[in-house]
C-alpha positions, 0 to 999 in steps of 0.5 A, spaced: 169 490 843 173 496 843 180 492 843 177 488 838 176 493 833 183 496 834 186 490 832 187 486 838 185 479 839 179 477 842 179 474 849 181 467 849 174 464 851 172 467 844 177 463 841 176 457 844 168 457 843 168 451 838 173 447 843 169 448 849 163 446 845 166 439 843 168 438 850 161 439 853 159 434 847 164 429 849 162 430 856 155 428 855 156 422 850 161 419 855 156 419 861 151 417 856 155 411 854 157 409 861 150 410 864 147 407 858 152 401 857 153 403 850 157 399 845 158 394 840 164 390 839 169 390 833 174 384 834 177 386 841 175 393 840 168 396 843 165 402 840 160 406 843 159 412 839 160 417 833 160 424 833 162 430 830 160 437 833 152 436 835 151 430 830 151 424 835 150 417 833 150 412 839 152 405 838 149 399 841 147 391 840 140 392 843 134 396 842 132 397 849 139 399 851 139 404 845 132 407 848 135 408 855 141 411 852 137 416 849 133 418 855 140 419 859 143 423 853 136 427 854 137 428 861 145 430 861 144 435 855 138 438 859 143 440 865 147 444 861 141 447 856 142 443 850 136 439 847 135 433 843 132 435 836 127 429 836 124 430 829 131 429 826 133 423 831 132 416 827 134 409 829 137 404 825 137 396 826 142 392 823 139 385 824 137 381 818 134 376 823 128 380 826 123 385 824 124 392 827 118 396 829 116 402 825 117 407 830 120 407 838 117 411 843 122 415 847 120 420 853 113 421 849 117 422 842 116 417 837 122 416 834 122 413 827 126 406 825 129 407 818 133 403 813 137 409 811 139 415 814 144 421 812 149 422 817 155 428 815 152 428 808 153 421 806 147 416 806 148 410 811 144 404 809 142 398 813 144 393 808 151 396 808 151 397 800 153 404 797 148 404 792 143 409 796 148 414 797 151 413 790 144 414 787 143 420 792 149 424 789 147 422 782 140 426 783 144 432 787 149 432 781 143 432 776 139 437 779 145 442 779 147 440 772 140 442 769 140 448 773 146 451 769 143 448 763 141 455 759 146 459 762 153 455 762 152 448 758 148 451 752 152 458 752 157 460 747 163 460 752 169 455 751 169 448 752 175 449 756 171 453 761 165 449 761 170 443 763 173 447 769 166 449 771 164 441 771 170 439 775 169 445 780 162 445 781 159 438 779 164 433 780 165 435 788 157 434 789 157 427 785 164 425 789 162 427 796 164 421 800 166 417 794 173 414 797 169 410 802 164 407 797 163 400 796 163 399 788 159 394 784 159 393 777 152 396 777 154 402 781 160 403 776 156 403 770 151 408 773 156 413 775 160 413 768 153 413 764 151 420 768 158 422 767 157 421 759 151 424 760 154 431 763 160 431 758 155 430 752 151 435 754 157 440 754 159 438 747 152 438 745 152 431 742 145 428 742 144 421 744 142 420 737 148 422 734 153 416 732 159 418 736 162 413 741 164 415 749 171 414 747 170 420 742 167 424 747 172 423 752 178 425 747 174 432 746 173 433 753 180 430 756 176 428 762 178 421 765 172 416 767 169 418 773 170 411 776 178 412 775 177 418 779 174 414 785 179 408 784 184 413 786 181 417 791 180 410 795 187 408 794 189 415 797 184 413 803 187 406 804 194 409 804 192 414 809 189 409 814 195 404 813 200 410 815 195 412 821 198 412 828 196 405 831 194 410 837 188 413 833 181 411 834 180 409 826 186 405 826 184 401 832 177 400 829 180 398 822 186 393 825 180 390 829 176 389 824 181 386 819 184 381 825 178 379 828 176 371 827 172 369 821 167 366 826 165 374 827 163 375 820 
């Protein structure tokens, strides 16, 4: 500690603490995947798990195998002093041909089977659409807009400042993860309608006033939020298309594109 206070770097172990934790998590998930026979097939690629820090998602084609993998994950984690948070653990079954149970017992813990789950801030739905995530982001952004209504949007500060605050504080909440959304006509209308509601609130234009959406955008200088999403999706596509073929996400993307039509 004395050396650190004098401006010297702390020991290497402190610098590598996050890296060492990730190495432990990789070791745990690899052993669980190997012993629990995890994996789902995408084309010719096999995906066993998704993990970011301590948020782990195990992938398998059978519910029984997933229960076994959770038990192995618990055993391997306990050996190094880590525990599974069973209250936050959820199961999702992506199968339209069967009716999954409402909960599954794993090591005397009841694990809930859900249709949607929040993973890394995004809502993942068993039906594959983005509507639940879009509704969730609109709800969060709406709550933030209302919390700033009296002190910001209805204050006497300039419209230019309000627009900058809107772009900095509201849009990042609304558009979190938007580059991977599967957009539909209905979801596009909802997003643009919410964007219009926010802009009219800043300009103090009630819906009873006969002012078009185009006029509101002319006054604020804001593009439609769906056009912002479209640019972000194109940017993500370019990032994936230019990715090194040896990287995992490139492997899975190319396998999904090249798999036979019978697999769809």
